[in-house]
N, C-alpha and C positions, 0 to 999 in steps of 0.2 A: 253252457260251458262256464267253468269257474272264472271269476274275474281276475284271478292271479295266474291264468293260463291262456296261452294264445297259440295259433297255428302259424308256422313259418311259411312265408310266401314262396312260390315257385319250387315245389318239391320235385324230386326225381319222378320219372315216368314209369319206372319198374321197381321191383323189390329193393329195399335198402339192405345193404350188407354190413355197414359199420357207420358209426357216428362218433365224433370226438370233438370236445371243446378245446380251444386253445389252452396251452399250459400256462399262459400269462394270467395270474389271478384277477387282473383288472380288465381282461379282454372278454368280449362277448361274441367272438368269432367261433363258428363251428364248421367242420368239414365232414362231408357225407359221401360215402361210396355206394354205388348202385349196380344192379344187374343190367341197367340200360347203357353200360359201358362208359359212364361218366363219373367224375368226381366233382362235387359241388362245394363251393366256399361261400358261406353266408356271414353277414354282419347283422346281429340282432339289434344293435343300437342305432338310432337314427341321428340326423344332424344335430338335433337338440339334446342328445345324450339320453333319450328315453328308450328303454328296451321294449320292443314290440314284435310285430311279425317280421321285421327286418327286411333285408333285401339280398338277392343273389349277387355276389360280387363277381365271381368267375366260375366257369364250367370248363373242365378239362377232359377231352375225349380220349378214350383208350381203344385198343383194338379188340377187346373182349370184356366181358363183365368184370368189374372190380370187386374183389372180395374183402379187402381191408384197406385202411388208411390211417395215418397218424401224422401229427405235427412233428417237426424236428426241433432243432435248437431254439428256433424262434417260430412265431406264427407266420413267417414269410417263406417257410419251406415245408413241404409235405412229402411224405413217402407213401407209395401205393403198392398193392400186391393184387394179382388177379389171374384170370384164366388165360391170359396171353403168355403165362409162364414168367413174366418179367417182374422185377422189383425196380420201381422208378422213383426218381427224385423230381419234384416239381418246384421250380423257382417262381414264386408268386409275382415278383416284380417284373420279370421278363416273360412269364407264361411259358417258359421252356421246360421240356421234359427230358431227363437224362436216364438211360437205363443203367442201373448199377450192376445188375447181374441177371442172368436168365437161368431158371431152374429147368428140370426135365419133366415138369408137370405143373398143374395149377398151383399158385401160391396162395395159401390160405390165410396167413397172418404176417403182419409186419409191426415191429415195435422199435422205438428209439430210446437209447440210454444216454441221457445228458451227462451223467456222471463219468461215463467211459467213452463217450462219443462213438457209439456203435449203433448201427442199424442192423437188426437181426430179422431174417425172414424165415418162415416155416412153410414147406411145400409138401404137396401130396406125393412128391417123389421120395418122401421119407428122408429129407435132409434139412438142415439149417444152413443158411448162408450168413456169415458174420462179416459185415462191411465196416471198415475203418473210415470214418468220416474225416478224421484228421489227416488221412492220407488218401485223398479222393481218387488218385490214379491207381491205387493198389487193387489187386484182384481179391475177391472175398475168399475167406476160408470156408470150406464145406465140411460140415459135421454130420455124419450119418446118424439116423434115428432108427430105433428098432421097429417102428411101425408108423402109420400115417398120422400126422398131427391134425388135431381138431381145433385147438385154441392155444393161445400163448399170452403171457402177461409178465411184467417185470416190476421190480422195486429198484431202489438205489444199489442193491448188492446182489440180487438174485433174479434168475430167469426161470419161469415155470412153463413147461411144455406139456400139455395134455394130449394124449394120443389114443389110438385104437387099442382094444384089449384092456381098457381101463388103466393103462400105464401112464405114469407121470415121471418126468425127469426134472430135477431142480439143479440148475447150473450156477456156479459162482461167477459173477460177471467180471470180477477182477482177474480171475484165472483165465477167462476167455480173452480178455483184453491183452493180458501179458502174452498169451500164446500167439495171438494174431500179430502182435508187435514183433515177435521173434522170427516170424516166417518171412520169406523173401518178398512176397507180395506182388511178384511179377509173373508168376505161373499159378495155375489152379492148385490149391492146397487142400487135399482131402485128408482130414486128420481125425483120428479116433480120440474122442474126448470123454473122459470118465466124468459123469455128472457128480455133483456134490452129494446128491441123494437120489435114489431110485425109489419110487413109491407105487403102490397100487391104490387106485381110487377107493375111497370109503363107500362110494355109491355102487350099487349092483349093476346099473345099466350104463349105456354109453355116455361119455362126457360130452356135453354140448358147449360149455364155456368155463373158463378159469379166469379169476381176477385176483390180483395181489392186493394186500392191505397197504394203505399209504404209509403206515408206520414201520414197514419192513419186517413185520412180525410173522406173517403167514399169508394164507390165500383161501379163497372160497372156490368151490367148483359146483357146477350144476349138471343135471342129467336129463335125458329125454323122458324120464319117468317122474317129473315134477318134484324133485328133491334138490336140496342144496346142502353141501358139506362145508364146514369151516375148520381149517387145520392150521397148525403152527409149524414154522420151520424148525424150531428147537427140537432136536431128537430125544431130549431127556424124557423119561417116563412121566415126570410131573407135567410137562407141557403136552405130551401126547394124550394124557388123560383128560385134557381140557377140550379136545376136539368134539364136535357135535354135528348133527345133521337134522334137518327138519323138512317136513312136507309143505308143499305150496302149489298153487296153480292147478287146482282140481275142483270139480263141482259135480253135484249129483243131478242126473237127468234120467227121469223114468226109473228111479231106484237103482241106477247104474252109476258107479263112481267113474267119471270121465277125467282122465289125467292128461295134462298138457306138458310139453317140454319146456324147460326153463332156458330160453334162448340166450339170455344176456345177463350179466352181473356188473355192478359198479359199487365201489365204496365211496362214501362221502369223504372228501379230502380233509375235512376238519374233524368230524366226529367219528369217522371210521367204523370199526366193527364192535365197539365195546358194549353196546346195549342192543338187545334184540326186542323189537316190537313191530308187529305186522300192521302196516297201514295199507288199506286197500283204496286205490284210486278208482276213477270211473272205468267202466268197461269200454274198451275201444272196438272199433268196427273190424279190425284186423289184428293179426299177431303183433306183439311187441318184438321188433327185430333187434333193436339196440337202444341202450340208455347210457347217458354220461352226465356227470356233474361238472359245472363250471369250476374253474380253478379256485374261486373263493367260496364255493359251496352254496352260492345263493340261488343258482338255477339248476334245474334238472331237465335235460332234453330227452325226449322219448320218440324214437322212430317207429312208426306203425306201418306195416305193409304185409301183404299176404304171406303166410308161412307155408302154404301148400299142404297143410296137414289133411285137408279134405280130398287130396288127390287131383285137384284142379290147378292148372298152371296158368290160367288167364288172370291178368291183372286189370281189373275194371278201373276206369278213370275215377279218380277221387278216393281210391282205397289207400294210396300211399300218402302219408302225412307225417309231419314233424311237429310235435307239440313241445312247447317250452313252458315249464311251470316255475314260477317264482316261489321259493319255499319260505314258509313262515319261520319265525325265530326258533321254535321248538320242534318243527316238523321233522327234521332229520336227526334230532338228538337221541331219540329212543327213550325207553323207560329208565328212569332213575338218573339220567344225565343231568349235569349241572350247567 
């Protein structure tokens, strides 16, 4: 193993669904959700300030597999989404869990907007729930979606929801915030919201993941067919002409081109998407389920667990691991970056 990479201690016991670094640039905390019905909080820095295999700080049990997790306004609060149909807030200091809302199906994604103090969840019941954190007793607004959501990501101003049938909706977060503030908040509010933009994916096959650029300029999406598309929010013909797609995650075996799904995407928080250069790391023993960069861009966390592409649903002990790689000065900059 590379000297600048280590394995996190005490990983989950079943497949990993999501992994997120703390939003604090100086923090080395990560939170991980798993199909083993738990959310794990790790600290990678030891008592001497050295980053290494870290330790498991807390584990939070749920009623069903947890499909997504994110930090809130600080690293002391976490939001989760899962197959129990609930959206939950976890207070780290007290280890308490509060149900913010319950969907009518499994909840696939949850994100937090610090700029608008919103928690937004996307469920397989084809709805978004918009929760106002500045009004914790209010009931969330419910926004119908045209189809089942697969992935969700946001910037300071935009929310991107990738759905079945290659559909994408882009919402203006300020408009969502103003709308929810105008509603009563004491009864369920199901509201038809016109997205800022409706798009069809540039990729021909089902979307697996969407990730927004940290500079608020656009997003990338990936598909089950080993491709990634990069697009810009600006609808002008000049900006749309800049979008592109590329192949990845494929190999030749016995003269057959074997293609793998791109399960996860992440933009570097400093260098972003400006330069494209493919760097291939080691081959892992299982699928890469989730990746994320630390807030300062110094570390890359890689969650490895069975992706069940081979049709087998057994998780063998030792197959679930979390790698953390300390990036070199030029490793994430890409070709031609200064």
